[in-house]
Backbone as JSON Lines, residues from 0, in Angstrom:
{"i":0,"aa":"M","n":[102.92,-80.21,76.27],"ca":[103.72,-79.19,75.94],"c":[103.95,-78.46,77.31]}
{"i":1,"aa":"T","n":[104.89,-78.38,77.48],"ca":[105.47,-77.56,78.7],"c":[105.91,-76.15,78.36]}
{"i":2,"aa":"I","n":[105.72,-74.94,78.69],"ca":[105.87,-73.57,78.65],"c":[106.21,-73.31,80.06]}
{"i":3,"aa":"D","n":[107.65,-72.1,79.76],"ca":[107.88,-71.67,81.14],"c":[107.62,-70.47,80.88]}
{"i":4,"aa":"A","n":[108.13,-69.61,82.44],"ca":[108.09,-68.07,82.12],"c":[109.47,-67.03,81.71]}
{"i":5,"aa":"K","n":[109.49,-67.36,80.61],"ca":[110.6,-66.82,80.02],"c":[111.99,-67.2,79.65]}
{"i":6,"aa":"N","n":[111.6,-68.35,79.84],"ca":[113.36,-69.43,80.03],"c":[113.61,-69.37,81.67]}
{"i":7,"aa":"S","n":[112.85,-68.53,82.13],"ca":[113.52,-68.49,83.53],"c":[112.87,-69.56,85.04]}
{"i":8,"aa":"V","n":[112.23,-70.28,84.87],"ca":[111.97,-71.31,85.17],"c":[111.67,-72.55,84.81]}
{"i":9,"aa":"T","n":[112.16,-73.61,85.02],"ca":[111.5,-74.89,83.91],"c":[111.21,-76.04,85.49]}
{"i":10,"aa":"S","n":[110.78,-77.3,84.56],"ca":[110.91,-78.26,85.31],"c":[112.66,-78.29,85.84]}
{"i":11,"aa":"E","n":[113.47,-78.48,85.27],"ca":[114.71,-78.6,85.29],"c":[115.2,-77.6,87.02]}
{"i":12,"aa":"T","n":[114.52,-76.58,86.6],"ca":[115.07,-75.55,87.94],"c":[114.39,-74.95,89.06]}
{"i":13,"aa":"T","n":[112.85,-75.67,89.31],"ca":[111.88,-75.36,90.3],"c":[111.75,-76.26,90.87]}
{"i":14,"aa":"A","n":[111.93,-75.62,92.37],"ca":[111.89,-76.31,93.63],"c":[110.42,-77.32,93.83]}
{"i":15,"aa":"I","n":[109.41,-77.41,92.45],"ca":[108.48,-78.44,92.93],"c":[109.16,-80.04,92.81]}
{"i":16,"aa":"W","n":[110.1,-80.05,91.87],"ca":[110.6,-81.28,91.52],"c":[111.48,-81.79,92.36]}
{"i":17,"aa":"E","n":[112.01,-81.02,93.57],"ca":[112.93,-81.14,94.55],"c":[112.15,-82.51,96.01]}
{"i":18,"aa":"N","n":[113.4,-82.35,96.75],"ca":[112.5,-82.68,98.12],"c":[111.66,-84.56,97.55]}
{"i":19,"aa":"H","n":[112.24,-84.84,96.89],"ca":[111.41,-86.63,96.72],"c":[111.75,-87.6,97.31]}
{"i":20,"aa":"I","n":[111.17,-88.18,97.84],"ca":[111.88,-89.69,98.89],"c":[111.39,-90.77,98.07]}
{"i":21,"aa":"V","n":[112.01,-91.76,98.44],"ca":[112.18,-93.47,98.03],"c":[110.82,-93.78,99.26]}
{"i":22,"aa":"V","n":[109.76,-94.66,98.78],"ca":[108.86,-95.12,99.37],"c":[109.36,-96.58,99.56]}
{"i":23,"aa":"P","n":[109.64,-97.05,101.01],"ca":[109.23,-98.68,100.68],"c":[108.7,-99.52,99.97]}
{"i":24,"aa":"D","n":[108.73,-100.1,99.84],"ca":[108.13,-101.26,99.45],"c":[107.01,-100.93,97.69]}
{"i":25,"aa":"T","n":[108.39,-100.23,97.3],"ca":[107.52,-99.5,96.02],"c":[108.5,-100.36,94.64]}
{"i":26,"aa":"P","n":[108.12,-99.76,93.46],"ca":[108.77,-100.65,92.6],"c":[110.2,-99.5,92.68]}
{"i":27,"aa":"E","n":[111.37,-99.83,92.41],"ca":[112.67,-99.28,91.79],"c":[112.58,-98.15,90.74]}
{"i":28,"aa":"G","n":[112.9,-97.37,91.14],"ca":[113.0,-95.92,90.09],"c":[111.85,-95.16,90.55]}
{"i":29,"aa":"F","n":[110.73,-95.39,91.58],"ca":[109.56,-94.45,91.81],"c":[110.12,-93.8,92.85]}
{"i":30,"aa":"T","n":[109.96,-91.92,92.91],"ca":[109.7,-91.59,94.27],"c":[108.52,-90.72,93.86]}
{"i":31,"aa":"L","n":[108.59,-89.97,95.23],"ca":[107.4,-88.92,95.54],"c":[107.72,-87.8,96.37]}
{"i":32,"aa":"R","n":[106.92,-86.86,96.7],"ca":[106.79,-85.88,97.49],"c":[105.58,-85.29,97.75]}
{"i":33,"aa":"T","n":[105.14,-85.27,98.82],"ca":[103.88,-85.44,99.63],"c":[103.7,-84.36,99.89]}
{"i":34,"aa":"T","n":[102.38,-83.85,100.45],"ca":[101.73,-82.6,100.16],"c":[102.31,-81.89,101.82]}
{"i":35,"aa":"Y","n":[102.19,-80.62,101.88],"ca":[102.42,-79.88,102.84],"c":[101.21,-79.51,103.59]}
{"i":36,"aa":"P","n":[100.59,-79.67,104.81],"ca":[101.91,-79.48,105.67],"c":[102.08,-80.66,106.55]}
{"i":37,"aa":"T","n":[101.78,-81.64,106.04],"ca":[102.55,-83.08,106.53],"c":[103.7,-83.29,106.54]}
{"i":38,"aa":"N","n":[104.22,-82.89,105.48],"ca":[105.55,-83.13,105.17],"c":[106.1,-81.2,104.85]}
{"i":39,"aa":"A","n":[106.86,-80.71,105.88],"ca":[107.59,-79.72,105.47],"c":[107.89,-79.55,104.48]}
{"i":40,"aa":"D","n":[108.89,-80.34,103.5],"ca":[109.11,-80.21,102.57],"c":[108.15,-80.59,101.03]}
{"i":41,"aa":"G","n":[106.88,-80.56,101.85],"ca":[106.19,-81.23,100.46],"c":[105.27,-79.94,99.53]}
{"i":42,"aa":"V","n":[104.6,-80.12,98.44],"ca":[104.14,-79.28,97.78],"c":[102.56,-79.26,98.31]}
{"i":43,"aa":"E","n":[101.83,-77.94,97.99],"ca":[100.58,-77.99,98.06],"c":[99.83,-77.96,96.93]}
{"i":44,"aa":"V","n":[99.19,-78.78,96.68],"ca":[98.12,-79.27,95.46],"c":[97.2,-78.78,95.44]}
{"i":45,"aa":"M","n":[96.26,-77.97,94.39],"ca":[94.71,-77.6,94.37],"c":[94.21,-77.99,93.02]}
{"i":46,"aa":"L","n":[92.92,-78.04,92.92],"ca":[92.26,-78.43,92.34],"c":[91.24,-77.78,91.78]}
{"i":47,"aa":"E","n":[91.83,-76.52,90.86],"ca":[90.8,-75.52,90.56],"c":[90.05,-75.09,89.51]}
{"i":48,"aa":"R","n":[89.12,-74.38,89.28],"ca":[87.9,-74.21,88.41],"c":[87.95,-73.02,88.18]}
{"i":49,"aa":"W","n":[88.07,-72.15,86.79],"ca":[87.69,-71.22,86.94],"c":[86.57,-70.92,85.61]}
{"i":50,"aa":"E","n":[86.29,-70.1,85.9],"ca":[84.81,-69.6,84.68],"c":[84.96,-68.65,83.66]}
{"i":51,"aa":"K","n":[84.71,-68.69,82.39],"ca":[85.28,-68.09,81.11],"c":[84.89,-65.73,81.67]}
{"i":52,"aa":"G","n":[85.93,-65.63,81.36],"ca":[85.95,-64.1,81.53],"c":[86.59,-63.56,83.05]}
{"i":53,"aa":"S","n":[86.6,-64.55,83.85],"ca":[87.5,-64.43,85.17],"c":[88.65,-63.87,85.31]}
{"i":54,"aa":"A","n":[89.25,-63.45,86.23],"ca":[90.9,-62.99,86.0],"c":[91.18,-62.85,87.01]}
{"i":55,"aa":"E","n":[92.52,-63.05,87.14],"ca":[93.7,-62.54,89.0],"c":[94.27,-61.65,88.39]}
{"i":56,"aa":"P","n":[94.25,-60.27,89.58],"ca":[95.13,-59.58,88.83],"c":[96.64,-59.24,89.46]}
{"i":57,"aa":"P","n":[97.31,-58.69,88.9],"ca":[98.64,-58.86,89.44],"c":[99.26,-59.54,90.19]}
{"i":58,"aa":"H","n":[100.08,-60.14,90.44],"ca":[100.37,-61.22,91.95],"c":[101.88,-61.8,91.85]}
{"i":59,"aa":"S","n":[101.96,-62.56,93.46],"ca":[103.12,-63.29,93.01],"c":[102.62,-64.51,93.86]}
{"i":60,"aa":"H","n":[103.43,-65.65,94.2],"ca":[103.15,-66.38,95.09],"c":[104.5,-66.89,96.07]}
{"i":61,"aa":"P","n":[105.24,-67.03,97.21],"ca":[105.94,-67.26,97.76],"c":[106.79,-68.49,97.15]}
{"i":62,"aa":"G","n":[107.69,-68.71,96.23],"ca":[108.33,-69.67,95.89],"c":[107.5,-70.22,94.07]}
{"i":63,"aa":"D","n":[108.3,-71.16,94.11],"ca":[107.88,-71.47,92.59],"c":[106.38,-72.42,92.36]}
{"i":64,"aa":"D","n":[105.65,-71.96,90.86],"ca":[104.47,-72.72,91.2],"c":[104.23,-73.18,89.89]}
{"i":65,"aa":"M","n":[103.54,-74.09,89.89],"ca":[103.25,-75.19,88.58],"c":[101.9,-74.93,88.09]}
{"i":66,"aa":"T","n":[100.94,-74.7,87.09],"ca":[99.85,-75.13,86.59],"c":[99.85,-75.68,85.21]}
{"i":67,"aa":"I","n":[99.04,-77.13,85.33],"ca":[98.5,-77.71,84.41],"c":[97.01,-77.69,84.14]}
{"i":68,"aa":"V","n":[97.1,-77.25,82.27],"ca":[95.72,-76.79,82.23],"c":[95.34,-78.44,81.61]}
{"i":69,"aa":"V","n":[94.06,-78.61,82.31],"ca":[93.08,-79.87,82.27],"c":[92.19,-79.76,81.25]}
{"i":70,"aa":"E","n":[91.78,-78.91,81.24],"ca":[90.51,-78.11,80.52],"c":[90.53,-76.46,79.93]}
{"i":71,"aa":"G","n":[90.37,-76.22,79.25],"ca":[90.26,-74.66,78.73],"c":[91.25,-74.0,78.04]}
{"i":72,"aa":"K","n":[91.11,-72.82,78.36],"ca":[92.16,-71.61,77.66],"c":[92.41,-70.95,78.71]}
{"i":73,"aa":"M","n":[93.83,-70.5,78.89],"ca":[93.96,-69.05,79.9],"c":[94.75,-68.46,79.38]}
{"i":74,"aa":"T","n":[95.27,-67.08,79.53],"ca":[96.42,-65.91,78.98],"c":[96.9,-65.83,80.56]}
{"i":75,"aa":"I","n":[98.49,-65.53,80.43],"ca":[99.23,-65.07,81.57],"c":[100.14,-63.9,81.19]}
{"i":76,"aa":"Q","n":[100.16,-63.05,81.7],"ca":[101.21,-61.48,81.36],"c":[101.94,-61.48,82.74]}
{"i":77,"aa":"F","n":[103.18,-61.72,82.06],"ca":[104.29,-61.25,83.28],"c":[104.92,-59.68,83.19]}
{"i":78,"aa":"F","n":[104.94,-59.68,84.32],"ca":[105.16,-58.07,84.84],"c":[106.9,-58.11,85.83]}
{"i":79,"aa":"R","n":[107.17,-56.81,85.7],"ca":[108.15,-56.55,86.33],"c":[108.51,-55.22,87.31]}
{"i":80,"aa":"K","n":[108.74,-54.93,88.17],"ca":[108.54,-53.8,88.86],"c":[109.59,-52.77,88.57]}
{"i":81,"aa":"S","n":[109.28,-51.44,88.46],"ca":[109.84,-50.2,88.24],"c":[109.8,-49.32,89.28]}
{"i":82,"aa":"A","n":[110.05,-48.03,88.95],"ca":[110.12,-46.93,89.79],"c":[108.59,-46.41,89.09]}
{"i":83,"aa":"D","n":[108.06,-46.87,88.02],"ca":[106.66,-46.2,87.94],"c":[105.69,-47.45,88.28]}
{"i":84,"aa":"G","n":[106.41,-48.37,88.64],"ca":[105.09,-49.5,89.09],"c":[105.39,-51.0,88.49]}
{"i":85,"aa":"L","n":[104.88,-51.34,88.32],"ca":[104.18,-52.8,87.14],"c":[104.65,-52.34,86.15]}
{"i":86,"aa":"I","n":[105.35,-53.23,85.04],"ca":[105.05,-53.06,83.53],"c":[105.27,-54.29,82.86]}
{"i":87,"aa":"A","n":[104.36,-54.42,82.01],"ca":[104.59,-55.87,81.09],"c":[105.64,-56.15,80.86]}
{"i":88,"aa":"D","n":[106.28,-57.41,81.1],"ca":[107.45,-58.42,81.16],"c":[107.45,-59.36,79.62]}
{"i":89,"aa":"G","n":[107.52,-59.08,78.28],"ca":[107.03,-59.67,77.5],"c":[105.96,-59.89,77.28]}
{"i":90,"aa":"E","n":[105.48,-60.73,76.08],"ca":[104.31,-60.91,75.57],"c":[103.61,-61.97,76.1]}
{"i":91,"aa":"E","n":[102.06,-61.96,75.81],"ca":[101.36,-62.63,76.48],"c":[101.4,-64.21,76.37]}
{"i":92,"aa":"L","n":[101.57,-64.89,77.57],"ca":[101.49,-66.25,77.47],"c":[100.28,-67.01,77.5]}
{"i":93,"aa":"V","n":[99.93,-67.99,76.27],"ca":[98.68,-68.74,76.13],"c":[99.03,-69.79,76.45]}
{"i":94,"aa":"L","n":[98.01,-70.37,77.39],"ca":[98.19,-72.12,78.06],"c":[96.86,-72.36,77.91]}
{"i":95,"aa":"M","n":[96.88,-73.45,76.95],"ca":[95.88,-74.83,76.92],"c":[95.86,-75.75,76.85]}
{"i":96,"aa":"S","n":[94.36,-76.49,76.7],"ca":[94.65,-78.1,77.46],"c":[95.99,-78.49,77.26]}
{"i":97,"aa":"G","n":[96.33,-79.26,78.27],"ca":[97.31,-79.88,78.24],"c":[98.59,-79.38,78.51]}
{"i":98,"aa":"D","n":[98.73,-78.03,78.3],"ca":[99.94,-77.22,79.05],"c":[100.41,-77.23,80.35]}
{"i":99,"aa":"T","n":[101.61,-76.79,80.26],"ca":[102.1,-76.72,81.79],"c":[102.88,-75.7,81.65]}
{"i":100,"aa":"G","n":[102.55,-74.63,82.82],"ca":[103.15,-73.23,82.43],"c":[103.77,-72.92,84.51]}
{"i":101,"aa":"Y","n":[105.35,-73.03,84.27],"ca":[106.07,-72.94,85.22],"c":[105.74,-71.0,85.43]}
{"i":102,"aa":"I","n":[105.57,-70.71,86.85],"ca":[105.32,-68.92,86.41],"c":[106.29,-68.58,87.47]}
{"i":103,"aa":"G","n":[106.32,-68.56,88.81],"ca":[107.41,-68.22,89.73],"c":[107.69,-66.59,89.46]}
{"i":104,"aa":"R","n":[106.93,-65.74,89.21],"ca":[107.31,-64.09,89.23],"c":[105.78,-63.93,89.13]}
{"i":105,"aa":"I","n":[105.75,-62.15,89.07],"ca":[105.2,-61.4,89.14],"c":[104.55,-62.07,87.91]}
{"i":106,"aa":"H","n":[102.63,-61.96,87.76],"ca":[101.94,-62.31,86.72],"c":[100.28,-62.1,87.13]}
{"i":107,"aa":"D","n":[99.85,-62.15,85.66],"ca":[98.12,-61.66,86.21],"c":[97.62,-63.33,85.58]}
{"i":108,"aa":"A","n":[96.33,-63.68,85.19],"ca":[96.08,-64.62,84.62],"c":[94.63,-64.25,84.28]}
{"i":109,"aa":"K","n":[94.32,-64.66,83.06],"ca":[93.01,-64.71,82.33],"c":[92.26,-65.48,81.76]}
{"i":110,"aa":"Y","n":[90.73,-65.84,82.1],"ca":[90.72,-67.36,82.19],"c":[89.52,-66.92,80.66]}
{"i":111,"aa":"V","n":[89.75,-67.2,79.37],"ca":[89.55,-67.06,78.31],"c":[88.3,-67.79,78.01]}
{"i":112,"aa":"E","n":[88.78,-69.16,78.62],"ca":[87.33,-70.09,78.23],"c":[87.68,-71.12,79.92]}
{"i":113,"aa":"D","n":[86.6,-71.51,80.05],"ca":[85.77,-72.01,81.3],"c":[87.25,-73.0,81.27]}
{"i":114,"aa":"C","n":[87.83,-72.91,82.63],"ca":[89.44,-74.09,82.9],"c":[89.23,-74.91,83.96]}
{"i":115,"aa":"K","n":[89.57,-75.59,84.17],"ca":[90.09,-76.65,84.85],"c":[91.34,-76.94,85.12]}
{"i":116,"aa":"L","n":[92.24,-76.59,86.3],"ca":[93.53,-76.73,86.18],"c":[93.68,-77.46,87.38]}
{"i":117,"aa":"V","n":[95.65,-78.06,87.18],"ca":[95.95,-78.61,88.6],"c":[97.23,-77.86,89.22]}
{"i":118,"aa":"Y","n":[97.18,-77.23,90.64],"ca":[98.09,-76.31,90.47],"c":[98.77,-76.71,91.49]}
{"i":119,"aa":"V","n":[100.27,-76.74,91.62],"ca":[100.93,-77.46,92.62],"c":[101.99,-76.0,92.65]}
{"i":120,"aa":"H","n":[102.44,-75.98,94.06],"ca":[102.93,-74.53,94.65],"c":[103.72,-75.85,95.69]}
{"i":121,"aa":"D","n":[105.4,-74.85,95.42],"ca":[106.38,-75.65,96.37],"c":[105.92,-74.86,97.82]}
{"i":122,"aa":"K","n":[105.84,-76.1,98.5],"ca":[105.09,-76.0,99.95],"c":[104.13,-74.91,100.26]}
{"i":123,"aa":"A","n":[104.28,-74.19,100.91],"ca":[103.1,-73.63,101.36],"c":[102.46,-72.42,100.8]}
{"i":124,"aa":"F","n":[101.13,-72.57,100.15],"ca":[100.76,-71.62,98.9],"c":[100.51,-70.16,100.13]}
{"i":125,"aa":"G","n":[100.54,-68.97,99.04],"ca":[100.3,-67.64,99.28],"c":[100.38,-66.87,97.74]}
{"i":126,"aa":"F","n":[99.31,-65.76,98.33],"ca":[98.99,-65.22,97.08],"c":[99.66,-63.65,97.77]}
{"i":127,"aa":"I","n":[100.55,-62.95,97.21],"ca":[100.89,-61.43,97.02],"c":[100.21,-60.49,96.11]}
{"i":128,"aa":"A","n":[99.46,-59.68,96.33],"ca":[99.06,-58.93,95.6],"c":[100.05,-57.68,95.25]}
{"i":129,"aa":"E","n":[100.06,-57.46,93.86],"ca":[101.25,-56.45,93.4],"c":[100.74,-55.87,92.91]}
{"i":130,"aa":"S","n":[101.47,-54.35,93.17],"ca":[100.88,-53.28,92.57],"c":[101.38,-52.38,92.11]}
């Protein structure tokens, strides 16, 4: 199941699926995008483990990001900035084993169960604390 951030970022609109190249001597129809920093147009990929009960405060990343939940259950709350600070934007999103979330904006994350994630970031990873 693919879950997006209130329809604002999807597999069709995220930069994560751009900049693929054809590799010589591979089957027709196959393209790939290699990793950053060896490829300036690449992606950064991380395998993450989060313990049950851990959490990330509201933050954003410079660019699109995609999280695939391999095992576990997590929640994400999206936020928007206002004159009074951050305010929740929509209902909390639940991601479980097999789900893919396209995040791409201010959010927090809470790990309801122990989680194993595949995290893909467009180009170089960054973490921007939001308050």
